C-alpha positions as CSV (number, residue, x, y, z in Angstrom):
1,M,102.3,227.2,7.9
2,N,105.9,228.2,7.7
3,D,107.6,231.9,9.2
4,A,107.1,233.6,5.9
5,Q,104.0,232.9,5.0
6,T,102.8,234.0,8.7
7,W,104.4,237.0,8.1
8,T,102.4,237.8,5.0
9,T,99.6,236.9,6.7
10,I,99.9,239.4,9.7
11,G,101.9,242.1,6.6
12,G,98.2,241.8,5.2
13,M,96.0,242.2,7.6
14,F,97.7,245.4,9.4
15,T,97.8,247.0,5.7
16,F,93.7,246.0,6.1
17,M,93.7,247.4,9.4
18,L,95.4,250.3,7.9
19,A,93.1,251.0,4.8
20,F,90.3,250.9,6.8
21,M,91.4,253.0,9.2
22,A,92.5,255.4,6.8
23,I,89.1,255.0,4.8
24,A,87.4,255.9,8.2
25,V,89.6,258.8,9.0
26,R,89.2,260.2,5.6
27,L,85.5,260.2,6.3
28,F,85.4,261.0,9.7
29,G,87.8,264.4,8.2
30,Q,84.6,265.0,5.7
31,N,82.2,264.8,7.7
32,L,83.8,267.5,9.8
33,D,84.1,269.4,7.2
34,A,80.8,269.6,6.0
35,R,79.3,270.1,9.5
36,F,82.1,273.1,9.9
37,G,80.7,274.3,6.4
38,A,77.4,274.2,7.1
39,L,77.9,275.8,10.7
40,T,80.1,278.8,9.1
41,A,77.1,279.4,6.4
42,V,74.7,279.5,9.5
43,M,77.3,282.0,11.3
44,T,77.7,283.8,8.6
45,A,74.1,284.2,7.7
46,G,73.5,285.0,11.3
47,F,76.1,287.9,11.4
48,E,74.5,289.3,8.6
49,Q,71.3,289.6,9.8
50,V,72.8,291.4,13.0
51,D,74.7,293.6,10.7
52,K,71.8,294.4,8.9
53,R,70.0,295.1,12.1
54,F,72.7,297.4,13.7
55,E,72.8,299.3,10.4
56,Q,69.1,299.8,11.0
57,V,69.5,300.7,14.4
58,D,72.0,303.4,12.9
59,K,69.9,304.8,11.1
60,R,67.2,305.1,13.2
61,F,69.7,306.7,15.7
62,E,71.1,309.6,13.0
63,Q,67.0,310.1,12.0
64,V,66.2,310.6,16.1
65,D,69.6,312.7,16.8
66,K,68.7,315.2,13.6
67,R,64.6,315.5,15.4
68,F,66.9,316.4,18.3
69,E,69.2,318.6,16.3
70,Q,65.8,320.4,14.9
71,V,64.2,320.5,18.6
72,E,67.1,321.8,20.0
73,R,67.2,325.3,17.2
74,R,63.2,325.4,17.9
75,L,63.7,326.0,21.5
76,D,66.8,328.8,20.8
77,R,64.5,330.2,18.7
78,I,62.0,330.2,21.8
79,E,64.4,331.2,23.9
80,D,66.2,334.1,22.2
81,R,61.9,335.2,22.0
82,V,61.0,334.8,25.8
83,E,64.3,336.7,26.5
84,A,62.9,339.6,23.9
85,L,59.7,339.4,25.8
86,D,60.9,339.3,29.1
87,R,63.0,342.5,28.5
88,D,59.9,344.0,26.6
89,V,57.6,343.4,29.5
90,T,60.3,344.6,31.8
91,A,60.5,347.9,30.2
92,I,57.0,348.2,29.9
93,T,56.9,347.5,33.9
94,R,59.7,350.3,34.7
95,R,58.0,352.6,32.5
96,L,54.3,352.1,34.6
97,M,56.1,351.7,38.1
98,D,58.5,354.7,37.4
99,G,56.0,356.8,36.1
100,P,56.5,359.0,32.8
101,D,59.8,359.5,31.9
102,T,60.8,362.9,32.2
103,P,64.1,364.6,30.5
């Protein structure tokens, strides 16, 4: 084998190795892309489920908040009635204890 044939053989082998490495890198890259795509889809679906659950929890909190507002209004009405009853009982007690009012 002369010098030109040796360098041609080395160049051919080097080209073959580069082509093989390029194919391997490309397949590895495609495999990674596919896996990242699948992972992204799974993560997106999981985040959507979490978002839906948070929306449901938020709706429940709104319902509970409305119920607390209703209870608060009822308690305010009861408090007003108790105050009115307290005034009435106080007035009746004063009349009974002080006797009839004489002008």
